[in-house]
N, CA, C and O atoms as a GROMACS GRO file, in nm:
protein
  388
    1UNK      N    1   0.083  -0.119   0.000
    1UNK     CA    2   0.000   0.000   0.000
    1UNK      C    3   0.087   0.125   0.000
    1UNK      O    4   0.057   0.222  -0.070
    2UNK      N    5   0.196   0.124   0.078
    2UNK     CA    6   0.284   0.240   0.086
    2UNK      C    7   0.349   0.266  -0.050
    2UNK      O    8   0.360   0.382  -0.092
    3UNK      N    9   0.392   0.159  -0.118
    3UNK     CA   10   0.456   0.177  -0.248
    3UNK      C   11   0.358   0.232  -0.350
    3UNK      O   12   0.394   0.317  -0.432
    4UNK      N   13   0.235   0.186  -0.346
    4UNK     CA   14   0.134   0.234  -0.438
    4UNK      C   15   0.108   0.382  -0.415
    4UNK      O   16   0.100   0.460  -0.511
    5UNK      N   17   0.095   0.421  -0.290
    5UNK     CA   18   0.071   0.562  -0.258
    5UNK      C   19   0.190   0.646  -0.299
    5UNK      O   20   0.173   0.755  -0.355
    6UNK      N   21   0.311   0.597  -0.272
    6UNK     CA   22   0.432   0.672  -0.310
    6UNK      C   23   0.442   0.686  -0.460
    6UNK      O   24   0.479   0.793  -0.510
    7UNK      N   25   0.410   0.579  -0.534
    7UNK     CA   26   0.416   0.584  -0.679
    7UNK      C   27   0.313   0.682  -0.734
    7UNK      O   28   0.343   0.758  -0.827
    8UNK      N   29   0.194   0.681  -0.680
    8UNK     CA   30   0.091   0.775  -0.726
    8UNK      C   31   0.131   0.920  -0.698
    8UNK      O   32   0.114   1.007  -0.784
    9UNK      N   33   0.184   0.944  -0.578
    9UNK     CA   34   0.225   1.080  -0.546
    9UNK      C   35   0.345   1.123  -0.629
    9UNK      O   36   0.353   1.240  -0.667
   10UNK      N   37   0.437   1.032  -0.657
   10UNK     CA   38   0.552   1.065  -0.741
   10UNK      C   39   0.507   1.099  -0.882
   10UNK      O   40   0.561   1.191  -0.944
   11UNK      N   41   0.410   1.025  -0.934
   11UNK     CA   42   0.357   1.051  -1.067
   11UNK      C   43   0.285   1.185  -1.075
   11UNK      O   44   0.278   1.245  -1.183
   12UNK      N   45   0.233   1.232  -0.966
   12UNK     CA   46   0.162   1.360  -0.964
   12UNK      C   47   0.254   1.477  -0.926
   12UNK      O   48   0.209   1.590  -0.914
   13UNK      N   49   0.381   1.448  -0.907
   13UNK     CA   50   0.475   1.555  -0.874
   13UNK      C   51   0.510   1.558  -0.726
   13UNK      O   52   0.575   1.652  -0.681
   14UNK      N   53   0.469   1.458  -0.651
   14UNK     CA   54   0.503   1.452  -0.508
   14UNK      C   55   0.401   1.526  -0.424
   14UNK      O   56   0.313   1.594  -0.477
   15UNK      N   57   0.414   1.514  -0.293
   15UNK     CA   58   0.315   1.576  -0.204
   15UNK      C   59   0.318   1.728  -0.208
   15UNK      O   60   0.215   1.792  -0.188
   16UNK      N   61   0.435   1.786  -0.233
   16UNK     CA   62   0.442   1.933  -0.233
   16UNK      C   63   0.372   1.992  -0.355
   16UNK      O   64   0.321   2.103  -0.349
   17UNK      N   65   0.369   1.917  -0.467
   17UNK     CA   66   0.299   1.966  -0.586
   17UNK      C   67   0.149   1.970  -0.564
   17UNK      O   68   0.078   2.047  -0.629
   18UNK      N   69   0.099   1.888  -0.473
   18UNK     CA   70  -0.044   1.885  -0.442
   18UNK      C   71  -0.078   1.969  -0.319
   18UNK      O   72  -0.189   1.961  -0.268
   19UNK      N   73   0.016   2.049  -0.272
   19UNK     CA   74   0.001   2.130  -0.151
   19UNK      C   75  -0.026   2.046  -0.028
   19UNK      O   76  -0.097   2.089   0.063
   20UNK      N   77   0.030   1.925  -0.024
   20UNK     CA   78   0.023   1.839   0.093
   20UNK      C   79   0.153   1.851   0.170
   20UNK      O   80   0.259   1.869   0.110
   21UNK      N   81   0.148   1.841   0.302
   21UNK     CA   82   0.273   1.847   0.378
   21UNK      C   83   0.355   1.721   0.353
   21UNK      O   84   0.301   1.611   0.343
   22UNK      N   85   0.486   1.739   0.343
   22UNK     CA   86   0.576   1.626   0.325
   22UNK      C   87   0.613   1.572   0.463
   22UNK      O   88   0.706   1.621   0.527
   23UNK      N   89   0.537   1.471   0.509
   23UNK     CA   90   0.551   1.420   0.644
   23UNK      C   91   0.606   1.278   0.638
   23UNK      O   92   0.555   1.193   0.566
   24UNK      N   93   0.711   1.254   0.716
   24UNK     CA   94   0.764   1.119   0.726
   24UNK      C   95   0.704   1.053   0.849
   24UNK      O   96   0.630   1.115   0.925
   25UNK      N   97   0.738   0.927   0.869
   25UNK     CA   98   0.686   0.854   0.984
   25UNK      C   99   0.738   0.916   1.114
   25UNK      O  100   0.665   0.926   1.212
   26UNK      N  101   0.865   0.957   1.114
   26UNK     CA  102   0.924   1.016   1.234
   26UNK      C  103   0.854   1.146   1.274
   26UNK      O  104   0.816   1.164   1.390
   27UNK      N  105   0.838   1.237   1.178
   27UNK     CA  106   0.776   1.366   1.212
   27UNK      C  107   0.627   1.350   1.242
   27UNK      O  108   0.574   1.417   1.330
   28UNK      N  109   0.561   1.261   1.168
   28UNK     CA  110   0.418   1.239   1.192
   28UNK      C  111   0.393   1.177   1.328
   28UNK      O  112   0.300   1.218   1.398
   29UNK      N  113   0.474   1.080   1.366
   29UNK     CA  114   0.459   1.014   1.494
   29UNK      C  115   0.492   1.108   1.609
   29UNK      O  116   0.422   1.109   1.711
   30UNK      N  117   0.596   1.187   1.593
   30UNK     CA  118   0.630   1.280   1.700
   30UNK      C  119   0.523   1.389   1.715
   30UNK      O  120   0.496   1.435   1.826
   31UNK      N  121   0.463   1.430   1.605
   31UNK     CA  122   0.353   1.527   1.613
   31UNK      C  123   0.233   1.467   1.684
   31UNK      O  124   0.170   1.533   1.767
   32UNK      N  125   0.201   1.342   1.652
   32UNK     CA  126   0.088   1.275   1.716
   32UNK      C  127   0.113   1.259   1.866
   32UNK      O  128   0.023   1.284   1.946
   33UNK      N  129   0.233   1.217   1.903
   33UNK     CA  130   0.266   1.201   2.044
   33UNK      C  131   0.258   1.335   2.116
   33UNK      O  132   0.210   1.342   2.229
   34UNK      N  133   0.306   1.439   2.052
   34UNK     CA  134   0.298   1.572   2.112
   34UNK      C  135   0.154   1.616   2.135
   34UNK      O  136   0.122   1.675   2.239
   35UNK      N  137   0.068   1.587   2.039
   35UNK     CA  138  -0.074   1.624   2.054
   35UNK      C  139  -0.139   1.544   2.167
   35UNK      O  140  -0.220   1.599   2.242
   36UNK      N  141  -0.105   1.416   2.178
   36UNK     CA  142  -0.164   1.333   2.285
   36UNK      C  143  -0.121   1.384   2.421
   36UNK      O  144  -0.204   1.396   2.512
   37UNK      N  145   0.007   1.415   2.438
   37UNK     CA  146   0.054   1.464   2.567
   37UNK      C  147   0.000   1.604   2.598
   37UNK      O  148  -0.027   1.636   2.714
   38UNK      N  149  -0.016   1.686   2.496
   38UNK     CA  150  -0.076   1.818   2.518
   38UNK      C  151  -0.221   1.804   2.564
   38UNK      O  152  -0.264   1.874   2.655
   39UNK      N  153  -0.295   1.714   2.500
   39UNK     CA  154  -0.435   1.693   2.540
   39UNK      C  155  -0.443   1.637   2.682
   39UNK      O  156  -0.529   1.680   2.760
   40UNK      N  157  -0.356   1.542   2.716
   40UNK     CA  158  -0.358   1.484   2.851
   40UNK      C  159  -0.323   1.588   2.957
   40UNK      O  160  -0.387   1.594   3.062
   41UNK      N  161  -0.223   1.669   2.930
   41UNK     CA  162  -0.186   1.775   3.024
   41UNK      C  163  -0.296   1.879   3.039
   41UNK      O  164  -0.323   1.927   3.149
   42UNK      N  165  -0.359   1.913   2.928
   42UNK     CA  166  -0.468   2.011   2.932
   42UNK      C  167  -0.586   1.958   3.012
   42UNK      O  168  -0.647   2.032   3.089
   43UNK      N  169  -0.619   1.830   2.993
   43UNK     CA  170  -0.728   1.771   3.070
   43UNK      C  171  -0.697   1.769   3.219
   43UNK      O  172  -0.786   1.792   3.301
   44UNK      N  173  -0.573   1.741   3.254
   44UNK     CA  174  -0.535   1.742   3.395
   44UNK      C  175  -0.553   1.881   3.456
   44UNK      O  176  -0.600   1.895   3.568
   45UNK      N  177  -0.515   1.984   3.381
   45UNK     CA  178  -0.531   2.121   3.431
   45UNK      C  179  -0.679   2.156   3.442
   45UNK      O  180  -0.719   2.222   3.538
   46UNK      N  181  -0.759   2.114   3.346
   46UNK     CA  182  -0.903   2.140   3.351
   46UNK      C  183  -0.964   2.074   3.474
   46UNK      O  184  -1.044   2.137   3.544
   47UNK      N  185  -0.928   1.949   3.502
   47UNK     CA  186  -0.982   1.882   3.620
   47UNK      C  187  -0.930   1.943   3.749
   47UNK      O  188  -1.000   1.942   3.851
   48UNK      N  189  -0.810   1.997   3.746
   48UNK     CA  190  -0.760   2.070   3.862
   48UNK      C  191  -0.846   2.193   3.889
   48UNK      O  192  -0.880   2.222   4.004
   49UNK      N  193  -0.881   2.264   3.784
   49UNK     CA  194  -0.968   2.381   3.799
   49UNK      C  195  -1.110   2.340   3.843
   49UNK      O  196  -1.172   2.409   3.924
   50UNK      N  197  -1.160   2.229   3.791
   50UNK     CA  198  -1.291   2.181   3.834
   50UNK      C  199  -1.289   2.148   3.982
   50UNK      O  200  -1.384   2.180   4.055
   51UNK      N  201  -1.182   2.083   4.028
   51UNK     CA  202  -1.169   2.052   4.170
   51UNK      C  203  -1.164   2.177   4.255
   51UNK      O  204  -1.219   2.181   4.365
   52UNK      N  205  -1.096   2.281   4.205
   52UNK     CA  206  -1.088   2.407   4.279
   52UNK      C  207  -1.226   2.473   4.290
   52UNK      O  208  -1.261   2.527   4.395
   53UNK      N  209  -1.302   2.469   4.182
   53UNK     CA  210  -1.437   2.527   4.185
   53UNK      C  211  -1.527   2.446   4.278
   53UNK      O  212  -1.606   2.503   4.354
   54UNK      N  213  -1.517   2.313   4.273
   54UNK     CA  214  -1.596   2.229   4.363
   54UNK      C  215  -1.560   2.258   4.510
   54UNK      O  216  -1.647   2.260   4.597
   55UNK      N  217  -1.432   2.279   4.536
   55UNK     CA  218  -1.387   2.309   4.671
   55UNK      C  219  -1.445   2.442   4.720
   55UNK      O  220  -1.489   2.455   4.834
   56UNK      N  221  -1.443   2.540   4.631
   56UNK     CA  222  -1.496   2.672   4.666
   56UNK      C  223  -1.646   2.668   4.689
   56UNK      O  224  -1.697   2.734   4.780
   57UNK      N  225  -1.716   2.592   4.608
   57UNK     CA  226  -1.862   2.590   4.616
   57UNK      C  227  -1.917   2.486   4.713
   57UNK      O  228  -2.039   2.473   4.728
   58UNK      N  229  -1.830   2.412   4.780
   58UNK     CA  230  -1.878   2.306   4.869
   58UNK      C  231  -1.948   2.362   4.992
   58UNK      O  232  -2.031   2.294   5.052
   59UNK      N  233  -1.916   2.482   5.031
   59UNK     CA  234  -1.984   2.546   5.144
   59UNK      C  235  -1.957   2.478   5.277
   59UNK      O  236  -2.040   2.486   5.368
   60UNK      N  237  -1.845   2.411   5.290
   60UNK     CA  238  -1.812   2.347   5.417
   60UNK      C  239  -1.870   2.209   5.435
   60UNK      O  240  -1.849   2.145   5.539
   61UNK      N  241  -1.945   2.160   5.336
   61UNK     CA  242  -2.002   2.026   5.342
   61UNK      C  243  -1.888   1.923   5.336
   61UNK      O  244  -1.811   1.923   5.240
   62UNK      N  245  -1.877   1.835   5.437
   62UNK     CA  246  -1.764   1.740   5.439
   62UNK      C  247  -1.757   1.649   5.316
   62UNK      O  248  -1.647   1.620   5.268
   63UNK      N  249  -1.871   1.603   5.266
   63UNK     CA  250  -1.866   1.515   5.148
   63UNK      C  251  -1.826   1.594   5.023
   63UNK      O  252  -1.756   1.542   4.936
   64UNK      N  253  -1.870   1.718   5.014
   64UNK     CA  254  -1.832   1.803   4.902
   64UNK      C  255  -1.683   1.837   4.905
   64UNK      O  256  -1.616   1.839   4.802
   65UNK      N  257  -1.632   1.865   5.027
   65UNK     CA  258  -1.489   1.892   5.041
   65UNK      C  259  -1.406   1.769   5.004
   65UNK      O  260  -1.304   1.781   4.937
   66UNK      N  261  -1.450   1.653   5.049
   66UNK     CA  262  -1.377   1.528   5.019
   66UNK      C  263  -1.375   1.502   4.868
   66UNK      O  264  -1.272   1.463   4.813
   67UNK      N  265  -1.489   1.524   4.803
   67UNK     CA  266  -1.498   1.504   4.658
   67UNK      C  267  -1.406   1.602   4.584
   67UNK      O  268  -1.337   1.563   4.489
   68UNK      N  269  -1.404   1.728   4.628
   68UNK     CA  270  -1.320   1.829   4.565
   68UNK      C  271  -1.171   1.796   4.585
   68UNK      O  272  -1.092   1.808   4.492
   69UNK      N  273  -1.135   1.754   4.705
   69UNK     CA  274  -0.995   1.719   4.733
   69UNK      C  275  -0.953   1.598   4.650
   69UNK      O  276  -0.840   1.593   4.601
   70UNK      N  277  -1.042   1.501   4.635
   70UNK     CA  278  -1.010   1.384   4.552
   70UNK      C  279  -0.989   1.424   4.406
   70UNK      O  280  -0.898   1.374   4.340
   71UNK      N  281  -1.075   1.513   4.357
   71UNK     CA  282  -1.062   1.560   4.219
   71UNK      C  283  -0.928   1.629   4.199
   71UNK      O  284  -0.859   1.605   4.099
   72UNK      N  285  -0.891   1.714   4.294
   72UNK     CA  286  -0.763   1.785   4.285
   72UNK      C  287  -0.646   1.686   4.292
   72UNK      O  288  -0.551   1.698   4.216
   73UNK      N  289  -0.654   1.590   4.384
   73UNK     CA  290  -0.548   1.491   4.399
   73UNK      C  291  -0.531   1.410   4.272
   73UNK      O  292  -0.418   1.391   4.225
   74UNK      N  293  -0.641   1.361   4.214
   74UNK     CA  294  -0.633   1.279   4.094
   74UNK      C  295  -0.584   1.361   3.975
   74UNK      O  296  -0.514   1.308   3.888
   75UNK      N  297  -0.619   1.489   3.969
   75UNK     CA  298  -0.571   1.575   3.861
   75UNK      C  299  -0.420   1.594   3.872
   75UNK      O  300  -0.349   1.592   3.772
   76UNK      N  301  -0.371   1.614   3.994
   76UNK     CA  302  -0.227   1.630   4.013
   76UNK      C  303  -0.153   1.501   3.980
   76UNK      O  304  -0.047   1.504   3.917
   77UNK      N  305  -0.209   1.387   4.021
   77UNK     CA  306  -0.148   1.257   3.987
   77UNK      C  307  -0.146   1.239   3.835
   77UNK      O  308  -0.047   1.192   3.780
   78UNK      N  309  -0.254   1.274   3.769
   78UNK     CA  310  -0.259   1.264   3.623
   78UNK      C  311  -0.158   1.352   3.555
   78UNK      O  312  -0.097   1.313   3.456
   79UNK      N  313  -0.139   1.472   3.608
   79UNK     CA  314  -0.040   1.564   3.551
   79UNK      C  315   0.100   1.509   3.571
   79UNK      O  316   0.183   1.517   3.480
   80UNK      N  317   0.128   1.454   3.687
   80UNK     CA  318   0.261   1.396   3.714
   80UNK      C  319   0.287   1.276   3.622
   80UNK      O  320   0.395   1.263   3.566
   81UNK      N  321   0.187   1.189   3.609
   81UNK     CA  322   0.202   1.073   3.521
   81UNK      C  323   0.224   1.117   3.376
   81UNK      O  324   0.306   1.059   3.306
   82UNK      N  325   0.152   1.219   3.332
   82UNK     CA  326   0.169   1.271   3.197
   82UNK      C  327   0.310   1.325   3.176
   82UNK      O  328   0.372   1.297   3.074
   83UNK      N  329   0.359   1.402   3.271
   83UNK     CA  330   0.493   1.458   3.259
   83UNK      C  331   0.600   1.349   3.261
   83UNK      O  332   0.697   1.355   3.184
   84UNK      N  333   0.583   1.250   3.347
   84UNK     CA  334   0.678   1.139   3.350
   84UNK      C  335   0.675   1.059   3.220
   84UNK      O  336   0.780   1.022   3.167
   85UNK      N  337   0.556   1.033   3.169
   85UNK     CA  338   0.545   0.959   3.042
   85UNK      C  339   0.608   1.038   2.928
   85UNK      O  340   0.674   0.980   2.843
   86UNK      N  341   0.588   1.168   2.926
   86UNK     CA  342   0.649   1.251   2.823
   86UNK      C  343   0.801   1.246   2.833
   86UNK      O  344   0.869   1.235   2.731
   87UNK      N  345   0.853   1.253   2.954
   87UNK     CA  346   0.997   1.245   2.973
   87UNK      C  347   1.053   1.111   2.928
   87UNK      O  348   1.158   1.106   2.865
   88UNK      N  349   0.985   1.003   2.961
   88UNK     CA  350   1.030   0.869   2.922
   88UNK      C  351   1.026   0.854   2.770
   88UNK      O  352   1.122   0.803   2.711
   89UNK      N  353   0.918   0.896   2.707
   89UNK     CA  354   0.907   0.885   2.562
   89UNK      C  355   1.013   0.970   2.494
   89UNK      O  356   1.073   0.926   2.395
   90UNK      N  357   1.038   1.090   2.543
   90UNK     CA  358   1.141   1.175   2.486
   90UNK      C  359   1.279   1.112   2.502
   90UNK      O  360   1.359   1.111   2.408
   91UNK      N  361   1.307   1.059   2.619
   91UNK     CA  362   1.436   0.995   2.645
   91UNK      C  363   1.457   0.876   2.552
   91UNK      O  364   1.563   0.862   2.492
   92UNK      N  365   1.357   0.790   2.542
   92UNK     CA  366   1.369   0.670   2.459
   92UNK      C  367   1.381   0.708   2.311
   92UNK      O  368   1.462   0.650   2.238
   93UNK      N  369   1.302   0.804   2.265
   93UNK     CA  370   1.306   0.840   2.123
   93UNK      C  371   1.438   0.904   2.085
   93UNK      O  372   1.483   0.888   1.971
   94UNK      N  373   1.502   0.977   2.176
   94UNK     CA  374   1.633   1.035   2.142
   94UNK      C  375   1.741   0.927   2.142
   94UNK      O  376   1.839   0.939   2.069
   95UNK      N  377   1.724   0.823   2.220
   95UNK     CA  378   1.823   0.713   2.222
   95UNK      C  379   1.810   0.625   2.098
   95UNK      O  380   1.909   0.570   2.049
   96UNK      N  381   1.688   0.611   2.046
   96UNK     CA  382   1.666   0.527   1.930
   96UNK      C  383   1.714   0.595   1.802
   96UNK      O  384   1.778   0.532   1.718
   97UNK      N  385   1.684   0.723   1.788
   97UNK     CA  386   1.720   0.791   1.663
   97UNK      C  387   1.853   0.859   1.668
   97UNK      O  388   1.895   0.920   1.569
   0.00000   0.00000   0.00000
């Protein structure tokens, strides 16, 4: 399938002649990984903010406070896991290439 696609694109003048980005597996994969980690980090920050709002609006209710603290804790754990995973993937990818 890859050869067929490459042959078709070569016959048409390549991807740049069709105004398509010239993306290799390395750049495409690194872009995808970057987008995944950006989305995961953004979600962790959003849940951190949700936990902060829940904490503020709990009004001293013990179950509401506990729920808000759990949300904040899990968001921080998610952010730490995301950062560690990003560091590991970056470390491994620089060693491979």
